[in-house]
N, C-alpha and C positions, 0 to 999 in steps of 0.2 A: 708117561707118568708125570705127574705134577710135582712141584717142588714139596708141597705139604705132604704128598703121598710118600715121598722119599723119607721124611722125617718120621711119619707115622710107622713106616715099615722098619726102620732101623730101631726105633724105640720099642716097637712090639717084639722084635727080635732080642733085645737086650733086656726085656722084661721090666722096663721102666715106663711109668706114666706120669704125666704132669701132676704136681702136688702143691697144694697151697701151704703156706707156713703153719696154718692151723691144723694141718694133718689131712685135710680132705684131698682125695684122689679124683682126678678127672679121667675120662675114658680116652681123651684125645684132644687135639687142638681144635676140632669142630664140636666139642662137648658144650652145649648151651650153658652150663653152669660155669665153665671156664670163662666163656665170653661175658657173662654177667660179672664174674669175679673180677675180670680186667677192667670192666666198665665202672663198677661202683666200688670195688675194693671189699665188698662184703661176700661172705660165704652164703651159699644158698640156704634160705631159712632164717637168716640173721638180719638184724637192722643196725643202723649206725645212727647213734644219737647225735644232737647238736654239739653236745660237750666233746663227744669222741671225735667228730669231725674237725672240731676247731683246735684239738691237740695236734693235728696235722699242720706242720708249718706252712706248708704251701696253701692250704685252705685259709688258715688264719690270716696270712699275708694278703691273700686276695680279697677276703672281707674287709680287712682293715684298709686296704688301698682304695677300694671302691666307696666304702662309707666315708672315709676322710675326704676323698675328693668331692663327693656330694656335699659333705659338711662345709666345705670352703666355698661352694657356690653361694652367692648372695640371693636373698629373696626380697625384692623391692616391689611395693605395690605402685603402680602407675596410674596416671590419669592424663586425658588429652587436654591441651591447653593452647589455644591460639594455633592450631594446626601441627603442634609437636607433642611429644609424650614426655612427661615430667615425673619425677617422683612425688608421690602423693603422701607427704610427710604428715599431714593433718589427719590422715585416716587413723582410727583408733587401733587398727591392727598393724600398722607399720613398725612401731618400735617393737611389738612382741615377734614378728616374724624376721625383722632385720637385725635385732641386737639381743634381747632377753625374753624368751618365751614363758619363763617362770622364775621363782625366787632363787634358784640354786644352779641353773644351767645357763650357758651362753647359747647364742643361736647355732654356733658351730657344734657344740656338745649335744644340743637337742637334735639337730639334723643328722649328726653321725650316728646317735643311738637309734633313731628311727629307721635310717638306711640300713644298719646292721640287722635290726629285727626283720626287715622286709627281706633281706638276703637269706637269713638262716631260718626264719618261721614263715616266710611268704606274705606276711602282712605286719602292719605297725598301727597302733591306736593311741590316741591321747584325749584325755577328758577335757572338755572346754569348760572353764571356771568363768562364771559370770558375777559381776557386781551390778545388780539391777539388769538393765539391758546390755551393759558394757562388758565385752569380753576382756578379762584381766590375766588369764594364764591358760597355758597348755600343759597339762600334766600327763607324762608318757605313762602308759600302762602295758605290763608285760603281756605280749600276745598269747602266752600260754594260760593266762588267767581270764581270757576274754572268750566268751561264747557268742558266736555270730548267729543270729536269727534272721531269716528273711520274713518280713512282715507283709501281710496281705495289702494289696494296693487300696489306698483310701484317699479321700480328698477332703480339704477343709474349706468350708463355705464362709464367705465374708459376711459378717453382720454389719451392714451399712445403715445410713441415715439415722445415726446415734446422736441423740441430744445429750445424754449424759451417761458416762461409763461407770459411774458409781465407785465402788471400792472392790478390790480383789487382790488376792495374795495368800500365802501360806500364814496360818496362825496356829501357834502351838498351845495345847492345853496347859494350864498351870496346876501342878499338883502342890497341895499345901499340907503341912503337918504342924499343928499347934502343940508346941512343947509347954504345957501350963507349968511345969515345975521351974523352966527357965524364963517363962514370960517372953518366948520368942517364936516367931513363925518361920519354919523352914519351907523353901520353895524349890521345885525342880520342874523341868520341862517334860511334858508328856507327850501324848499323841499329837502328830501335826495334821492339821486339817487344811487342805488345799483351799477352802473357803468357797464363797459364793458371789456371783455377780448380780447386781440389780441394774438393768439396763432400761433406758427409755429410748424407743425408736419411733420413727414415723410409721404410721398404719396405712401402707400403700398397697393397692390391689395389684396383682400379678408380679409381687416381688418374690424372687426366688428364695431369699433368705426368710421372709415371713412364712412362705409355704412350708420350708423345711422345719421352721420352728413349730408350726402348727402340727406336722407330722411327729416331730419329736415329743410334743406335749403328751400324746396318747401312746407313745412308745416307750416301754420300761427300759430300753436301752440308752446308752449315752451317744451323743453325736459329736462331730468334730466342727469347730468353728474357729474363726480368728477375727480379731479387731484390728483396726489400723489407724495410727494417728495422722493428723494432717501436718506432718513435717517432712514431706517429700522434698527433695532437692528440686530447685526450679531454675529455669533459664534466667540469667540476669537481665536480658533484654526484654523478653516477652512476659516473664512472670509465670509462664506455663510450667507444669511438671516436666522434668526431663524424660524423654522416651525411655521406657524400659525400667524406670526407677520406681521405688514404693517407699512409703513411710515406715516407721517403726510398727512391727507387727507383733501380736500377742497370739500364739496359737494354743488352744486348750480343748479339752474333751469334757463334756458336761451333760448332766441331766437337765432337761427343761421341766421345771416343776410348777412354773406359773406363766401365763400369757394373758394378762388383763388389758382390756380396752379403756382408753381414756378419751371419751368423746370431745369434751371441751365445749366451747360455745359455737355459735353459728359461724363465726369468722376464724375459728381456730383450726389447726390441723389435728386430725385424729391421731392418737398416739397409742402406743402399747408399752406397758411395763412388763419387763421380763425378769424372771429369777432363774438363774443357772447355777446349778450346784456343781462345781468341778470335781471330777472324780480323780484328777491327778494335777500336779502343779502345772502352771501355764509355762510356755517356752517363748521368751522374747526374742526377736529377730531384728538387729538393727536396721535402720533405713539404709537403703542403697539400691543397686541395680539387681534385677531378677536373674 
């Protein structure tokens, strides 16, 4: 007879069975429901919410200890210089990550909150706020208010050999109301249009971008493209672009509504003028390494 058999026998003889504080009885020490109760603290068929779990002082202390420890760890962007690694304080993200990611939190408070959410919800999210192409803030978002969707795989094709980028960007419709009795015009912001691009590119045979533009012209669906500025970081000695680096990029999804050829003269390069109607706002990505 094993030790547990001894306890089962004595309890069965006394007419007693293991019982949870909530009143649920278990058939014995080998009852799967008892094992689950001991493991999770929840009765069969019940769930424990985050708020209920954090009311337990041991759980709260563990979450607070881990998140505070992670929050105290510094985040410094580094770069290689003369064979050593130094802080890259000139990087636009350095101050955001090291000192103040937004207007009301310190770096410690931001990291502690994000780590707390990871521990109790399984993930943490922050909205990236940009002013132009520059990232200016990280705004934490409650994971319970975020819906995660896995997008289908897609690629963005670079539109190269661009002579003129033209103008692009969001533009809001202006709604006007003429108050004739007041002699005044009231204005409000209406629907925002992501705008259109007027590009001029070189018309070169066997160019993948041109071939995709031609296909997009006869396709009613929008296509993915990106443009890249010639501001890539370069080697101070050779003047060549640093390996693995790229210039500022602008990613967008657009309908191709016009691809017109511009033949020019006998000594001119053939060109194309394109009109791309953006179906959503473009996404800027600062220059840097891939």
